[in-house]
C-alpha positions as CSV (number, residue, x, y, z in Angstrom):
1,M,0.0,0.0,0.0
2,S,1.5,3.3,-1.1
3,D,0.3,6.8,0.0
4,I,0.6,8.3,-3.5
5,L,0.6,6.8,-7.0
6,F,1.7,8.8,-10.0
7,T,0.3,7.6,-13.4
8,Y,2.3,9.0,-16.3
9,Q,2.2,8.8,-20.1
10,H,5.5,10.1,-21.6
11,K,8.9,9.4,-20.0
12,P,10.8,12.2,-21.7
13,R,8.2,14.8,-20.7
14,E,7.2,13.7,-17.2
15,I,9.6,11.5,-15.4
16,E,12.1,14.1,-14.1
17,V,9.2,16.0,-12.5
18,L,7.8,12.9,-11.0
19,C,11.1,12.0,-9.5
20,L,11.5,15.5,-8.1
21,L,8.0,15.2,-6.4
22,K,8.7,11.7,-5.3
23,L,11.9,12.7,-3.4
24,E,10.2,15.8,-1.8
25,L,7.2,13.7,-0.6
26,E,9.4,10.9,0.6
27,K,11.5,13.4,2.5
28,R,8.2,14.4,4.3
29,G,7.6,10.7,5.2
30,H,5.2,9.6,2.4
31,T,5.5,6.5,0.2
32,V,5.3,6.9,-3.6
33,D,4.8,4.6,-6.6
34,F,4.8,5.2,-10.4
35,T,3.1,3.4,-13.2
36,C,3.1,4.1,-16.9
37,T,-0.3,4.1,-18.7
38,F,1.3,2.3,-21.7
39,K,1.9,-0.8,-19.7
40,A,-0.2,-3.8,-20.9
41,D,-0.9,-4.9,-17.3
42,R,-1.9,-1.5,-15.9
43,I,-5.5,-2.5,-15.3
44,F,-6.0,-3.6,-11.7
45,S,-2.2,-3.3,-11.0
46,F,-2.7,-1.0,-8.0
47,F,-6.2,-2.0,-7.1
48,R,-6.9,-0.6,-3.6
49,K,-3.2,-0.2,-3.1
50,T,-3.0,3.6,-2.9
51,R,-4.7,6.5,-1.1
52,L,-4.1,9.3,-3.7
53,V,-3.5,9.3,-7.4
54,V,-1.7,12.0,-9.3
55,S,-2.4,11.8,-13.1
56,S,-0.9,13.5,-16.1
57,A,-4.2,14.5,-17.6
58,M,-7.9,14.7,-16.6
59,Y,-10.5,15.7,-19.3
60,N,-13.6,13.6,-18.8
61,D,-15.0,10.5,-17.2
62,D,-13.2,8.2,-19.7
63,V,-9.9,9.7,-18.8
64,L,-10.7,9.4,-15.1
65,W,-11.3,5.7,-15.6
66,F,-8.2,5.3,-17.8
67,M,-5.8,7.2,-15.6
68,V,-7.2,6.4,-12.1
69,Y,-10.0,3.8,-11.7
70,D,-8.7,1.2,-14.1
71,I,-5.4,1.2,-12.3
72,A,-6.2,1.8,-8.7
73,G,-9.9,1.2,-8.2
74,F,-12.0,3.8,-6.4
75,V,-10.0,6.8,-5.0
76,D,-11.6,10.2,-4.1
77,K,-8.2,11.9,-3.8
78,V,-7.1,12.8,-7.3
79,I,-4.7,15.5,-8.5
80,N,-4.1,16.4,-12.2
81,L,-0.7,17.7,-13.2
82,Q,-2.3,18.9,-16.5
83,W,0.6,18.4,-18.9
84,E,-1.2,20.1,-21.7
85,Q,-2.1,23.7,-20.6
86,V,-1.2,25.7,-23.7
87,L,-3.6,25.2,-26.6
88,S,-4.4,26.6,-30.0
89,N,-6.2,29.9,-30.2
90,S,-9.4,28.2,-31.4
91,D,-9.3,25.7,-28.5
92,E,-8.6,28.4,-26.0
93,A,-11.7,30.3,-27.1
94,D,-14.0,27.2,-27.1
95,P,-15.6,26.4,-23.7
96,S,-16.5,22.9,-25.0
97,C,-12.9,22.1,-26.0
98,F,-11.8,18.5,-25.2
99,H,-9.0,19.8,-22.9
100,N,-11.5,21.6,-20.6
101,P,-12.5,19.1,-17.9
102,N,-16.1,18.0,-17.7
103,G,-18.2,15.4,-15.8
104,Y,-16.6,14.0,-12.7
105,A,-13.2,15.2,-14.0
106,R,-14.1,18.7,-12.8
107,E,-14.0,17.5,-9.3
108,V,-10.3,16.6,-9.1
109,L,-7.6,19.1,-8.2
110,H,-6.1,20.6,-11.4
111,L,-2.7,22.2,-10.9
112,C,-2.3,25.3,-13.2
113,W,0.9,26.7,-14.5
114,G,-0.4,30.2,-14.8
115,E,-3.4,32.6,-14.8
116,A,-4.4,31.9,-18.4
117,P,-4.9,28.1,-18.0
118,H,-6.6,28.7,-14.7
119,N,-9.0,31.2,-16.2
120,R,-9.8,28.9,-19.2
121,I,-10.8,25.8,-17.1
122,V,-12.7,27.9,-14.5
123,S,-14.6,29.6,-17.3
124,A,-15.5,26.1,-18.6
125,G,-17.0,25.0,-15.3
126,V,-14.1,23.9,-13.0
127,P,-14.5,25.5,-9.5
128,A,-11.8,28.1,-8.9
129,T,-10.8,26.3,-5.7
130,K,-10.1,23.3,-7.8
131,A,-7.6,25.1,-10.0
132,P,-4.8,26.6,-7.9
133,V,-2.0,28.4,-9.8
134,I,1.4,27.1,-8.8
135,G,3.7,27.6,-11.8
136,A,5.2,24.9,-14.1
137,I,7.2,22.3,-12.2
138,H,9.3,21.4,-15.3
139,L,10.6,25.0,-15.3
140,D,11.9,24.6,-11.8
141,F,14.8,22.6,-13.2
142,L,16.1,25.8,-14.8
143,L,16.5,27.5,-11.5
144,P,20.2,28.1,-10.4
145,E,19.8,25.5,-7.6
146,F,19.3,22.7,-10.2
147,E,22.5,23.4,-12.2
148,S,24.3,20.4,-10.8
149,Y,21.5,18.1,-12.1
150,F,22.4,18.5,-15.8
151,L,25.3,17.0,-17.8
152,D,27.8,19.6,-19.0
153,R,28.4,19.9,-22.7
154,Q,31.5,17.7,-22.6
155,N,29.8,14.8,-20.9
156,L,26.7,15.1,-23.1
157,A,29.0,15.0,-26.1
158,L,30.6,11.8,-24.8
159,K,27.3,10.2,-24.0
160,F,26.0,10.7,-27.6
161,N,29.2,10.6,-29.6
162,L,29.0,14.3,-30.6
163,D,31.9,16.7,-31.2
164,S,31.7,19.3,-28.5
165,N,33.9,21.6,-30.6
166,K,31.4,22.0,-33.3
167,E,28.3,24.2,-33.1
168,W,25.1,22.4,-32.1
169,S,21.8,23.4,-33.6
170,I,18.8,21.6,-32.2
171,F,15.4,21.4,-33.9
172,I,12.6,20.7,-31.3
173,S,9.9,18.9,-33.3
174,S,6.2,18.8,-32.8
175,F,5.3,16.6,-35.9
176,T,3.1,14.2,-34.0
177,M,0.5,13.9,-36.7
178,H,2.7,12.9,-39.6
179,N,2.8,9.1,-39.1
180,M,-0.1,8.5,-36.8
181,T,-2.2,5.4,-37.4
182,E,-5.7,5.4,-38.7
183,E,-6.9,4.6,-35.2
184,E,-5.0,7.5,-33.7
185,L,-6.4,9.9,-36.3
186,N,-10.0,8.7,-35.8
187,Q,-9.6,9.3,-32.0
188,L,-8.4,12.9,-32.6
189,L,-11.3,13.4,-35.1
190,D,-13.7,12.4,-32.3
191,Y,-12.1,14.9,-29.9
192,Y,-11.5,17.9,-32.2
193,G,-13.5,17.4,-35.4
194,D,-12.4,18.1,-39.0
195,E,-9.8,20.7,-38.0
196,I,-7.5,17.8,-37.3
197,L,-7.4,17.0,-41.0
198,E,-6.2,20.5,-41.8
199,L,-3.6,20.4,-39.0
200,K,-2.4,17.1,-40.3
201,R,-2.0,18.6,-43.8
202,L,-0.1,21.5,-42.4
203,T,2.1,19.2,-40.3
204,I,3.1,17.1,-43.3
205,L,3.9,20.1,-45.5
206,S,5.8,21.9,-42.8
207,K,7.9,18.8,-41.9
208,M,8.7,18.3,-45.6
209,H,9.9,21.9,-46.1
210,I,11.8,22.1,-42.8
211,L,13.7,18.9,-43.6
212,I,14.6,20.4,-47.1
213,W,15.8,23.5,-45.3
214,I,18.0,21.6,-42.9
215,E,19.3,19.2,-45.6
216,S,20.2,22.2,-47.8
217,V,22.8,23.4,-45.2
218,L,24.2,20.1,-43.9
219,T,26.8,20.0,-46.7
220,E,27.5,23.8,-46.6
221,F,28.2,23.8,-42.9
222,P,30.0,20.5,-42.0
223,D,31.2,22.0,-38.7
224,K,27.6,22.5,-37.5
225,I,25.8,19.5,-36.0
226,F,22.0,19.4,-36.4
227,I,20.2,17.6,-33.7
228,Y,16.6,16.5,-34.4
229,R,14.6,16.2,-31.2
230,P,11.4,14.3,-31.8
231,H,8.2,14.9,-29.8
232,P,7.5,12.1,-27.3
233,D,4.3,11.2,-29.4
234,E,6.2,11.3,-32.7
235,T,7.1,8.2,-34.6
236,T,10.4,8.4,-36.5
237,D,9.9,7.9,-40.2
238,E,12.0,6.8,-43.1
239,S,12.6,10.3,-44.5
240,L,14.3,11.3,-41.2
241,K,16.4,8.1,-41.0
242,E,17.6,8.6,-44.6
243,V,18.8,12.1,-43.8
244,E,20.6,10.7,-40.7
245,K,22.3,8.0,-42.8
246,K,23.3,10.4,-45.5
247,Y,24.9,13.1,-43.3
248,K,27.3,12.7,-40.5
249,N,26.3,16.0,-39.0
250,F,22.6,15.2,-38.6
251,V,21.4,13.1,-35.7
252,I,18.1,12.1,-34.2
253,I,18.1,12.0,-30.4
254,P,14.9,11.4,-28.4
255,D,16.8,10.7,-25.2
256,L,17.0,13.0,-22.1
257,S,14.8,15.9,-21.4
258,V,14.5,18.8,-23.8
259,K,15.9,21.1,-21.0
260,Q,19.2,19.2,-21.1
261,W,19.5,19.9,-24.9
262,I,18.4,23.5,-24.6
263,K,21.1,24.2,-22.0
264,C,23.9,22.7,-24.1
265,S,22.9,23.7,-27.7
266,D,24.3,26.8,-29.5
267,R,21.2,27.4,-31.6
268,I,17.6,26.4,-31.1
269,Y,14.8,26.0,-33.6
270,T,11.2,25.0,-33.2
271,W,8.0,24.9,-35.2
272,Y,5.0,24.6,-32.9
273,S,6.5,23.5,-29.6
274,T,5.6,24.8,-26.1
275,S,9.1,24.1,-25.0
276,V,9.7,27.8,-25.8
277,A,8.9,28.3,-22.1
278,E,12.0,26.3,-21.1
279,I,14.1,28.1,-23.7
280,E,13.0,31.5,-22.3
281,K,13.6,30.3,-18.7
282,A,17.1,29.2,-19.7
283,G,17.8,32.7,-20.9
284,K,18.3,31.8,-24.5
285,G,17.0,33.0,-27.8
286,F,15.6,30.8,-30.6
287,D,13.9,30.9,-34.0
288,I,10.5,29.6,-35.1
289,L,10.5,27.9,-38.5
290,R,7.3,28.5,-40.5
291,P,7.8,27.5,-44.2
292,V,4.0,27.1,-44.4
293,E,1.7,29.6,-42.8
294,I,-0.5,28.3,-40.0
295,P,-3.8,30.2,-39.7
296,S,-4.1,32.1,-36.4
297,V,-7.0,29.9,-35.2
298,Y,-4.8,26.8,-35.3
299,D,-1.6,28.4,-34.0
300,V,-0.3,28.0,-30.4
301,S,-1.8,30.7,-28.1
302,I,1.6,31.7,-26.7
303,Y,2.8,32.4,-30.3
304,R,0.5,35.4,-30.7
305,G,2.5,38.2,-32.2
306,A,5.6,36.0,-32.7
307,K,8.3,36.6,-35.3
308,F,8.8,33.7,-37.7
309,L,11.5,32.5,-40.2
310,T,9.4,31.9,-43.4
311,S,12.1,31.3,-46.0
312,Q,15.0,29.0,-46.7
313,D,17.3,32.0,-47.1
314,G,16.1,33.3,-43.7
315,F,16.9,30.0,-42.1
316,R,20.4,30.0,-43.6
317,S,21.1,33.6,-42.5
318,S,20.0,32.7,-39.0
319,L,22.9,30.1,-38.8
320,L,25.3,32.9,-39.5
321,A,23.9,35.4,-37.1
322,D,25.9,36.3,-33.9
323,H,23.0,35.3,-31.7
324,Q,19.3,34.5,-31.6
325,E,16.7,36.8,-30.2
326,M,13.5,36.1,-28.2
327,P,10.8,36.0,-30.9
328,L,7.8,35.8,-28.5
329,D,6.1,38.3,-26.3
330,S,7.3,37.4,-22.8
331,T,4.2,39.1,-21.2
332,I,1.9,36.6,-23.0
333,L,4.2,33.7,-22.1
334,H,4.3,34.6,-18.4
335,N,0.5,34.7,-18.3
336,Y,0.6,30.9,-19.1
337,Y,3.7,30.2,-17.0
338,R,3.9,31.9,-13.6
339,N,7.5,32.9,-12.9
340,N,8.4,31.4,-9.5
341,K,11.8,32.1,-8.0
342,S,11.9,31.9,-4.2
343,Y,9.3,29.1,-3.7
344,P,9.2,26.8,-6.8
345,A,6.2,25.0,-8.3
346,Y,7.4,21.6,-7.1
347,M,7.3,22.7,-3.5
348,Q,3.8,24.1,-3.9
349,A,2.6,20.9,-5.7
350,A,4.1,18.8,-2.8
351,D,2.3,21.0,-0.3
352,L,-1.0,20.4,-2.1
353,I,-0.5,16.7,-2.5
354,E,0.4,16.4,1.2
355,S,-2.5,18.4,2.4
356,S,-4.9,16.4,0.1
357,L,-3.5,13.2,1.5
358,L,-3.8,14.2,5.1
359,S,-7.2,15.8,5.0
360,S,-10.4,15.7,3.0
361,E,-10.3,19.4,1.9
362,N,-9.5,18.6,-1.8
363,N,-11.5,15.3,-2.1
364,M,-13.8,14.9,-5.0
365,Q,-17.2,16.0,-3.9
366,K,-19.1,14.2,-6.7
367,H,-18.0,10.8,-8.0
368,P,-19.4,7.4,-8.8
369,S,-19.9,5.1,-5.8
370,A,-16.9,3.2,-4.6
371,A,-18.8,-0.1,-5.1
372,S,-19.7,0.6,-8.7
373,V,-16.2,1.6,-9.6
374,N,-14.5,-1.4,-7.9
375,L,-17.0,-3.8,-9.5
376,G,-16.5,-2.1,-12.8
377,V,-12.7,-2.5,-12.6
378,I,-13.1,-6.2,-11.6
379,K,-15.3,-6.8,-14.6
380,K,-13.0,-4.9,-16.9
381,K,-10.0,-7.0,-15.7
382,L,-11.9,-10.2,-16.3
383,K,-12.9,-9.0,-19.8
384,E,-9.3,-8.0,-20.6
385,D,-8.1,-11.5,-19.5
386,V,-10.6,-13.2,-21.8
387,I,-9.6,-10.9,-24.7
388,D,-5.9,-11.7,-24.2
389,L,-6.7,-15.4,-24.2
390,L,-8.7,-15.2,-27.4
391,I,-6.0,-13.0,-29.2
392,N,-3.3,-15.4,-28.0
393,L,-5.2,-18.4,-29.2
394,F,-6.5,-17.2,-32.6
395,G,-4.1,-14.3,-33.5
396,R,-5.5,-12.2,-36.4
397,H,-8.2,-14.9,-36.9
398,S,-9.8,-13.7,-33.7
399,E,-11.2,-10.7,-35.6
400,K,-13.4,-13.1,-37.6
401,L,-15.0,-14.7,-34.5
402,P,-18.8,-14.2,-34.4
403,Y,-20.2,-11.5,-32.1
404,V,-16.8,-10.4,-30.7
405,G,-14.7,-10.0,-33.9
406,E,-14.9,-6.2,-34.0
407,T,-14.2,-5.8,-30.3
408,L,-11.1,-8.1,-30.7
409,K,-10.0,-6.2,-33.8
410,Y,-10.0,-2.9,-31.9
411,S,-8.4,-4.5,-28.8
412,R,-5.6,-6.1,-30.8
413,S,-4.9,-2.8,-32.6
414,F,-4.9,-0.9,-29.3
415,R,-2.5,-3.4,-27.7
416,E,-0.2,-3.2,-30.6
417,R,0.0,0.6,-30.4
418,M,0.6,0.5,-26.7
419,K,3.3,-2.1,-27.1
420,R,4.9,-0.1,-30.0
421,D,5.1,3.0,-27.8
422,L,5.9,1.4,-24.5
423,H,9.7,1.4,-24.9
424,K,10.0,5.1,-25.4
425,N,7.5,6.0,-22.6
426,L,8.3,3.5,-19.8
427,A,10.9,4.6,-17.3
428,T,12.9,1.7,-16.0
429,E,13.8,1.3,-12.3
430,E,17.4,2.0,-13.3
431,E,16.5,5.2,-15.1
432,I,14.4,6.4,-12.1
433,G,17.2,5.5,-9.7
434,I,19.7,7.6,-11.7
435,I,17.5,10.6,-11.9
436,C,16.7,10.4,-8.2
437,S,20.4,10.0,-7.3
438,Q,21.1,13.2,-9.2
439,L,18.2,15.1,-7.7
440,R,18.5,13.9,-4.1
441,P,21.3,16.3,-3.0
442,I,19.3,19.2,-4.4
443,V,16.0,18.2,-2.7
444,Y,17.7,17.4,0.7
445,A,19.6,20.7,0.6
446,D,16.2,22.2,1.4
447,Y,16.9,25.5,-0.4
448,F,13.3,26.6,-0.5
449,S,11.3,25.7,2.6
450,K,11.9,29.0,4.4
451,N,10.2,30.8,1.4
452,K,6.9,28.9,1.7
453,V,3.9,30.6,0.1
454,Q,0.3,29.6,-0.3
455,P,-0.8,28.4,-3.9
456,G,-3.3,30.7,-5.5
């Protein structure tokens, strides 16, 4: 039995933050477990084995079941880290947007990075008391106290066989829609409607042009190394692999956090990424590559008024510039990411997790009954066991079985996708141990306790 269970989706995006929270909460005397939602055996894995669940997202009742009930059974202490708080302009303006919690999901505690995401979900029906603003925990890593956590450039170069004497230019990708499966596309169509088709078209075109831009300078600048950093949800395609095979100064590196690469890269480029918040926090400039115009309604909200590089010549010139500027409006950015200094977001999050654990003040006031949830999970576990048995016995032929063929077809496809993505999203015990060993001296140095503030 653990006090707190963290359910997470993407290792590169989340695991450092979870390790930081784990250490702070263990320092306070609480027990902590992790589980990845891509694990095949996640259902029932922590059934009645935890008192509080911290999830990576919480949009509706389906997500509540997927992130919490399927794994842990009934729990009325649920906290949402909300890893997606910066949306497109159209989604920001739509109260019915998928990212705005509804149903029982409104009853959990949603930790907000800044005033803008707080105002959005409150306007959509989440009680203001359920949406405290604490800042973004992943930005805490860029505070001076965390400097020792990161590899320096020399050791990073050794780890990935890079030449530290050459200039490193990193492209932080967001091309998640390029190679998605039909099942993944249909799921997004259900959530967002036909605008996803236009976004997919823009994604494919933009990726094609940006790769052309990058490839055009690889031969001209052999002393510049180009690092392609894929999004955690991105599937590497053959076009990327071909470029990597063709040029010694082009590498695809999904490993380590984007913060690590931001700190050590000489030039930084992006297209649609919200990692610009980390870049700004690190005190660096960057450029936004936009070979294809993105209509304002589809663009990222924090990119309002941004300056873009829109031509191949402009991209080439940027590689010769003395330095990169900040192309975004910092006032807009700070409305989405509160700028904490003396009492960081991870301490505020730990305070809220601890107070929720030790009292009922943040408990869900409305929820399904404990009996109905636990019975539902037991039934789902039995159903999944039967589905596994039929798929193992009949393989693809299971899809032709009467009455259950369509269900088995969907289940088989879902299992294949989860298995495909598990390796890049599951943090091993060794990886967690290494991260914790690097963070432990920082956490136990207790730099911030004396500056405690109340979340608001």
